[in-house]
N, C-alpha and C positions, 0 to 999 in steps of 0.2 A: 504493499499499500504505499509506504513512505517513499520506495524508489518511484513509483509511479508519479506521486505527487511533485517530487523534486524535479523529475524530468519535465513536467508540464509547466513547472514555475521557469526553469532555466532555459527551456529550448523555445519558448512562445515566439520571440522575436526571430530567432534562426529559421523556424518553420516558415514564417511569414516572408522572409527574404527568399526562402527557396521557391516560394509559390509564384513570386512576382519577378524573380531574377530574369526571364526572357524579355520582360518589359523594358523600355528604354526610357521612359519618361519620370515614374515615380518611385524608382527604387529608393533613393536617397530620402525620400519623405518618409519612408516605413522604417528606414533604419535608424530608429530610436533609441537610444541607451539610457534614457532618463531613468528607468527602474533602479540602474545601478547607482544612481545619486542618492547618497543618504542625507536627508534633510536634518539640519542641526540648527533649530530655532534657538533665539535667546529665551531660556526659561527663568532668567531672573538669577540673582545670587543665590547659590545653592539648590538652584533648580526648584525654587519655591512655587513657581507655576505649574510644577508637575502634581497632579491630583494623588492623592494616597492609592497604593495599592490595594484593591478590595481584598477582604479577607475570605478565603473558601471555608464554608461551614463544614463541608464534609471532609473528613480525614481521609476516606478512601480517594476521593476526586483529587485532593490535594497531593496524595502521594503518588498517584498516576500521573498529574500533570508533570511532575517532577522528575519521572523516570525515563530515561533514555533506553532504546531497545538494547543497546549493548550492555547493559546492567545485567540482563537476564540470559544474554546471548542465545536467543532462541533462533531457530532456522528462519531465513527470510523468505525463501521461495515455498511459501505455503499458501494455498488457495484459500483455506478457511480454518479459523481456529474451531476446536472441539467446544461444543456448548458448556461442557463442564470445566473447560481450562481457557477462557479468553485471554489473549495476550494483555500482560499487566503494564505494558509501557504506555507512552502518550502519544503514538501516533495517530489513533483514531481521534483523540481529543484535537491534535493539532489540524487533522482533516476537517473536522467540524469548525473549528475555531477560524479556519481560512474562510469558510463561507460567511460565517457570522460577521467577521471583521470586515468582509467586503459589503456586505448589506448595510451594516450600521455606517460605514464610512460614506458609502454611495448615498444613503438617506440624508446624511448629515450634510454633504456637499451641496445637495439639491436645495436644503434650506438656507445654507450659508451663501450659495452662489446661485440663486434661482434663475438668472438669465444666461449663465454660461452654457454654451454649446457642447454638444456631446464629444466632439473631437477633444478639444482642450480640457475638457471634464475627465475623460479617459486617462489624459497623460497625468494629470493631478492625481486622480486615483492610483495609477502605477507608482507614482511617487511615494504616496501616503502608505501604501501597503507592500512596497518592495522590501527586499530582504534587508537592505542595507539601512533603510530607516527603522524597520522593526528591530533589528540587532541593535541600533543605538537606543531605541526606548528599552529594550529588554536589558541591556547593561545598566541604564539608568536606575532600574528597579532592583538591580543586582540578582535576577533571576537566574543567570548560569551559575553563581555561586551555590545554588540550592540544587542543581541538577544531579540526579544520581546517574552515575555513568560507570563503566567498567574502568577499574583503577589504572590499567595500561593505557587507556586512551583518554584520560581526565583532561589532561592539559590541551590536548588537540581538538578536543570536541568542546570543552567549555569556552573556547577562544575562537570557534568557528563562526564566522558571521551567519552562515546558514542554519546552524544548530541554534544560536542565539534567536534567530527570527523565528525558527520552527518552534522554539519554546515559548516565545510570545502569544504565538497563534494557539499552542497548547493550552494556556492560561486562559485566554478568550474562551476556548471551547469548553474548558473545565468551569469557568465562571457561569456560562450560559447553562450548563447541565445542572449547577448548584444552585443557581437563583434566577435563571431566566432572562430573557431579551433585555427587559427594563434595567436590571442591574447592569448589564454589559453596556447598554447605551448611556446610561448615567455617568459610566466611568469614561468611557471611550470619548463622549462628546467634548468635554472640556479638555482632556488630554490632547486631541487632535486639533484644536482651534489654532495653536500657534504653528503647527505644522501644516495645516491647510493654507494659512496665510503666506507662509514662505513658499509652498508648492504653487499657490496662484501667482506669485510674483515671479517665480522661476519660469513657468509655463508662458507668461505673458512675455518673458524675455526671449525665450525660445522662438515665439511667432513674430519678433522684431518690435514688440510694443515696449513701452516705457514699463518699469514694474509696477506702478500703480496708475489707474485710469487718470488721465489728464484733466486739470482744471479747465473751466472755460477759457479760450485763447482772450488775450487782452485786446480791446478794440484798436484799430490803427490810429496813428497820431491824426487830430483834426483840429480845425481852427474853431470848431464848435466847442460850447462848454462841454466838460467831461460828464458823463452820466455815470451813476453808480453801476458796478457789475450786476448783472442779473444771477439770482440764486440759481446754482445747479439744479436740475431737477432730481427728486428722490430716486434712489434706486428702486427698480421694479422688484415686486416680491410675488411670490406665486399667490395666485387668487384662493382666499379661504372662504368658507362659507359664513363664518361669523364676521368677516370684514377686518380681523384683526390678522395681518400678515407677518408680524413679527415673531420669529420663534428664538431670537438671541437671548431673550430673558431667561429661558429655562436652562439653557447651556452654561450660561453666567452664573446663575443661582446656584445650580448643582455644584459648579467648580468652587465657588466661595465657601459653601457650606463644608463641602469635602476638605478643602485646605485648613479649614478650622479643626477639623477631626469632629464634627459633629454629626447626629443620627438624622436622616431625612426619612420621612414618612409622608406619603400620599394616601389621603383616605377618600375615595369615590362613592358617588350616589347618582342614580338616574332619576328622573320624575316623569311625571306627565306634562311637565312644563314644556313649551314647544318654542320653535324659533322665534316667534313674535317676543317673547320674554328675553331671550338671548339678545336682543337688540340693546337692552339697557347697558350693558358692559361692552358694546361694540363700538369701535371708531367709524364705523361705515354710517351712511346716513339712511340706508335701506336695507332690508333682507330679501334675498332674492325670493319671490313669491313661490317658486317651484319647490323650495325647501322648507316650506313653512311647517310640514307635517313630521320634520325630523325632531326627535327627542334630543333633549340637552342634557349633557355631562355636567356634573358638579364636582369639584375637587377642593380639598381643604389641606394646605401643605403645614406639617408640623416640623420643627427643628428642636431636637431633644426635649419632644414632649409639647413644646410652646407653639401655638398657632402663630403661623407668619403670614399667612395669605390665603385668598379662596378665589376660585375662578370657574367660568363656565364657558362650555363651547359645544359645538355640535359633534366634536371629537374628544377622545380624552387628552389627546395631545395639546390641542388648541386650550383645554380647560387648565392642564397644567401649566402652560405659558402665562395665562391670566394670572394664576396664583403665584408664580414664581416673580412676575412684575411686581406685585405686591410685596412678595417677600424681599426682594432688592430694595425697596424702599424703607422697609424695616431695618434691613442691614445697614443702610446708608445712615438710618437715624442712630444707630447703635455704634458708629464707627468711632466715635470720639470716646466712648465709655467702654468699648469692648462688648463681648457676649454677656447675655444674662445669666 
């Protein structure tokens, strides 16, 4: 299984080049080595912007996450394990974590860069989930130091970029099995915000654009009185049924709470309240009549048992974002006095 996954990751670009080699026009366009670039954003002094590593509640999952196949030295060319003796190493968790990571990162990018086209978005994702970047994150969390390997191969395996990246994916898979997708998303979203920002600027540069979107060009010299520069248009965001298109509050709120080492809890409820009532907390002027029959989700967020905010929306995610927006206001109010 692992050999198959490794071959898939390392040979994808080579396979594409082989397919298009007879062509004479676009070969160079497809020869993109960006996944080999390791993103190293500034995470502040002592990596203070790095969210805490979640704790795996299951001892069995935790042990499997940090067990390399060399530890038990089982035969590799086996089609299927015995039902009574499944392989105890982390390969299956790595395989699962690779898919979960791709899902979370792709969805996160859609929220963070809603107008980005698929081509540049694919390049960004390749940078974010590439082995070089994942290995960098894995080392920051000191995951390789906890990896159980065969003693004779310890130094080689624990310092291998591929093994370090695989271990990070294994941890993601283990966390998914242990606590579900919500826990994975709550951890990875604030973690990848600085990495996504750097990847975005990197891909813009690869496309011959400035690292950041340019400000409006100044008006040409004129004998007429100068007029104030116009305000640049707001960044478009994905349309949402409740009119609130901002999802940055949720990621930032999760990040600040996790950085403080506090416990976060979301309590949901749904009611017979419908979309007409949702307009109360909406920034939009009107609700689409076609969705007035949709029930509304309500959520209350607690930090260390204390209520920090409430939100409503036609999806749980939108409701969480509204509650997170209130929570951020309360965090800002407490900034000068610390946590309650």
